[in-house]
N, C-alpha and C positions, 0 to 999 in steps of 0.2 A: 647463551644457551642454544643448543641445536634443536632441530625439529623434534627429534626423538626425546630429548630431555624435557621439552615443553609439554609434549603429549603425556609423558609419564607423570609430570608434576600436576597437570590438570586431573588426570585419572585418579591420582592419589587423594584428591580432596573434593571434587565436584560430584553432585548427584547426577547420574548419567541419564539425562532426559533427551539428548539428541544423538542420532547416528551421525558422526562427524566425518568430514573429509580428512584424509591423512595430511593435513596442512597446518602449519603454525605460521600465520601471517604476522609480520612485525612492522611493515611500512607500506605506505601507499601514496601515490601522487597521480592526479588526473585519473585516467582509466586503468592505471597499472597498480599492482600490488606485488610485494616481495615477501618470500618466506624466510624463515630463520636461517636457511642454508644458502640464501642468496639467489634463489630462482625467481624469475619474474613471470607474472601472469597478466594477461589482458582480462580485466574483470568485467565480463558481460553478465554477471549475476548480481553484483552489488550488495552482497550480504543480505539476502532476502529482499531485493528490490528497494534498497535504502539509498545507495550512493548515486542519487540523481545527478549531482554536479561532479561526479567523480570523487576521488579521495583527497582530503585536505584542501578543499578549494580555498584559494588565497584570501578572498574577501571574508569568508566565514571564519577562517583561523585567525585573521587579524582582528575581527570584531569580537571574537571570543576572548582573545588575549586582552583587548582593551577593557572589556566588561569584567574579566576576572581580576583585573587590577583595580577596579572600582568597587564592585560589590558582587560577591559570589551568589548570595541568596538572601532573600527574606520572603516570608510567606505572604499569602493573599490578604492578610490583615492590614497591609499597607498598599498604597498605590505605587506604581513603578513607571518611569519614563520609557524604558525599553519594552515593557509589556504593552504599554499604550501604543507604541509605534508598531510593534509586531501585530497587534490586533487590528490596527487601522489598515495595514498593508494587506493582511489576510482577507478581511471583509471587503476590501476594495477589489481584489482580484477574483473573489468568489462570484458565482452567478448572482444576478440581481435579486435582491430580497433576502439573501442569506447574510444578514448584517449583524448577527450576534454570535459570539464565540465563547466556548469554555475550553480552557487549556488543561491538559492532563499530561501523563507521562508515557503513554503508549497507545497503540491501536486498540487493544482490548478494552482499555479504560474509556477510550472515546466511544466504543460501541456500547459499553455499559451506560454511559451518559445518554446516548441516543435512545436506548431502550427505556430508561427511566423517563425521559422527556415524553416519549410517545405514550406511555401508559398514564402518566400524570395529566398530560394534555387532553387525552380523549376519555379518560376514566374507564378505559377498557383493558382487559388482561391479555388479549391474544395477539401473537405476532405470526404473520405468514412470511416464511422465507423459502429459499429455493434449494432443491436438490443440487448438490455440488458446491454450495457456498461454504466459505471458510470465514468466520468472523472473530475467532480468538479462543482462548483457553480458560479464562476465568468463568465463573459459573453462569453469569448472565449471557455473555457472548458465546460460551460453549453450547448453551441451549439452542442457539441459532446456527451452529456449525453442523453441516450435513453429515460428515463422515461418522458413522456409528462407532468406529474404533475409538474416536476421541470421547464420545458422549457416554458410552455404555457403563463405565465404572461409576458415573455420577448421576445416572438417569433419574433416580428418585428425588434428587435435589433440584432438578432443572425446571424452568418456568414453562408456561403454557405456550407451545410453539407447534405450528404445522409446517410441513415441508411439501412443496408442490413442484412438479417438473419445471425446470428452467425453460423459459420461452414458450410455455404452453398457456395461452390466454384462456382457453376453456377451463383448464384446471384452476387457474387463478380466480376466474369468475365464480366457479362453483364453491370456492373456499371462502368467499367474502360473506360475512354476516355481521350482525350488530355487536359482536364481541371483539372484532378485529381492530386493534389499535393501530397497526401499521403493516405495510408491505415492505419487507426488508430485502434489498438486493445487493449482491456483489455484482456490479454491472458487467464487468469482465471477470469471469471466474478464473483467477490466475492458477492456483494450485490444481484445479480440476483439469487444466490443459488449455488455458487461454480461450475459454468458451464465451461467446458473445451472442446475444439474441439480435434480431433485426431492430432497427431504430423504432419502428412503429410499436414494438412490444412495450418499450419503456413509456412511450406516450400513452398507450392504452392502459398500462398499469396506473399511470397518473390519473387518467379519467375514471377508472374503476374505483380507485381509492377515494377520489373526491366525491363520487356518487354515494359511497358507503360511509362517508364521514371519517375515513381513516387517513393516516399519514403515509408518506413515502420516504423511506430512508435509503440512501445510497452509502454503502461501505466503499469509500474511495481511498482506503489505506494504501492500496497499490496503484490505482489509476489516477489519483489526485496529484495536485501541485504541478501540473503541466506535463506529466510523463506521456500522455496520449496525444499531445499537441494542443490541448485546451486545458485550462486550469482544472476544470471538472469535466469528466467524460460526458456528463449530462448535456453539455453544450453541443456535443456531436449529435444528440438525439432531439434537440429542440424542445426540451422540457426542463423543469427545475424541481428537484426533490424538496421536501420540507426540512430534511436534516441530512447533512453530509458528515461522515467521519473521515479524519485524516490522521496520518502518522508517517512512518517510514521516511519518505523523501523530505518531509517538512523541516527537519532539523539537520540535514546533511550528515547524519550519523549520531547526533545528540538525541537522547531519549526524549521525545516530545510527541504528544497527540493533541488533537483538537476536534471539537464537535461544533459544526456550524449550523445555525438554524435561523428562523425568522424572528422578527421583533414580537409578533403576536404570541408565538410559542414561548419565547424568553420571558414575556411579561407574566406568564403563568407560574414561573418559578418563584418560590418564596425563600426568604433568607433562611439558611440552614437546611434546605432541601438536598443540597449536594455540596461537595467540596473536595479539595485535594491539597494536602500540605505542600507538596513539591510542584504541583501543576502551576505553570506560569512563572516558574523561577527565573531569575535574571539571566543565568547562563543559557538556559534553553531558549529564552525569548531572544537573546542575541543571535542564537543560531537560526531561529525562524526569520528574524528581520534580515539577516545577512543572506540567507538562502533566497528569499523572495526578491531581495534587491539584486542579487546576481542574476536571477532568471530574467527580471525585467530589463536590466541594463544590457544584457547580452541578447535580448530577444530570443531566448533559448527555446521557448515553447514552439516557435516556428521551425526550429531545427529538428524536432522530433519526427515530423513527417518525412523530412529528407533522409534521416537515418533509417527509418523503416524502408523507404524505397530503395536505398542503397544496399541494405542487407538483402532485401528480396531479390534484387538483380544479381547480387554476388553469389548467392547460394542456390539460385534457381535450378541448376543442373542436378543438385543432390537431394532435393526434397520433393515431397508430393503436394505440399500446400503450405501456406503461411497464414497465420492467424494474428489477431490483435490489432493494435494501433500504436503509432509512435514508437516509443521505446519500451513497450510491453508486448513482446513478440512470442508466438508459438511456432516452431518449425515442425512440420509433420513429416514422418518417415514411413516407409513401407514396413520396416522391421522395428522391434523394440530399440529404443534409443539409448539405453543405459550404457552399452559398449561405446557408442559415439561420445557420450558425455565423458567417460573415463579417458578415452583416447584424446579428446580435445584437451583435457588437463595435461596430458603428457606433451602436447604441442604448445603448452603455455596459454591456454584459454580456459576461463571459468564460465560455465553456464549452469542452468538448473534443470532438474527433472520435474515431472508433474505426475498427477494421478493417472493420466493417459500415458501408457507405456511407450507410445509411438510419438509423443510430443516432447520436445525440448523447449524449456523456457529461456528466452534470451532477453535480458534486461539491461541494455547498455546505458551508460550515462548520456544525458543530452549534450554533453560537451565532446562526445566521441567524434574524432575526425574521420575523414574519408580514408586516411591511411590506416586508422584503427579498424575500420570496417573491412578494408582489404586484407588486413592481417587475419581477421576472423574468418573471412571467406576462404582464404588460402589454407588455413588450418583445417577447416571443414572439408575442403577438397581432398586434402591429404588423407584424412581418416575415412573418407567415403570411397576411396579408389584403391 
């Protein structure tokens, strides 16, 4: 099928929930993808920040094939060797104290789990989150997503949530009261334009929550699994949240999410309080195990900082600023960046837009080579001159 035929076939059957790029991708390897017409693209977008190891990483595909030939799926009513290994690897890499995990199928489900844990642990109804945050589209996570465009049609169904300005400690302090179950942060606001507060903000949020008897939740669906150079971005800040949500990079493209928390919070969960038929399924767990193994074996988290520095140096003449950490990068321009994004695609490079019209989101895989970075920098130079 050609690109045009694939687009027509999708449009004939699917509910139109996304404004899509005019691409039909059919193959990928490492940092590259190919469309149905044979065009090759350097993928520094990663399908919404998913392809941390690039496309079809060999260790992941081989372990998936091995598991698929053994057992595709059985629910959590039984124990599983691959689930046990994935959980052990995940809790070992996580910040100290976050040694309990619940597996689910997506980031929004991981957020739903975190919100339930916060409310049941504290016995409180209220969540404080940040202006600019994006946490998902199911009803619980949607309640904590800032953009009114997403929330407005469902406002009467949403939970008790307050939004405060991101990075404003005075506003956060003023919002704390005896009803607050948790302070919920997207520590680097990706869709908002790679916005990050100073490290002391997160440490002070931790202190305020402790003093108020509230929890701290980090939505690390984009920052987690080593994309910023640490397994959790909280490690850059010198603090540990009570709960972390993960997805996207966790399964190298397989649908999987996880909620990490402490033993004391986990001990408050009763049998039947929560569940997921497909969460922790064998194929997804093989993807998690292989992804984490590949990151550790290749010492790839250390490479994230190198990629950030190389991109910063390569694109410096064409931007007004660079935001983010590791392989979660925002490039600032003087003018709206939408034309640059489109022209980069014509040069064979995929990147992302953001809510800030002057910021492009660049999310390379942590296996990107110096040659890949140079290809990106050369393409940007072409479209900016």
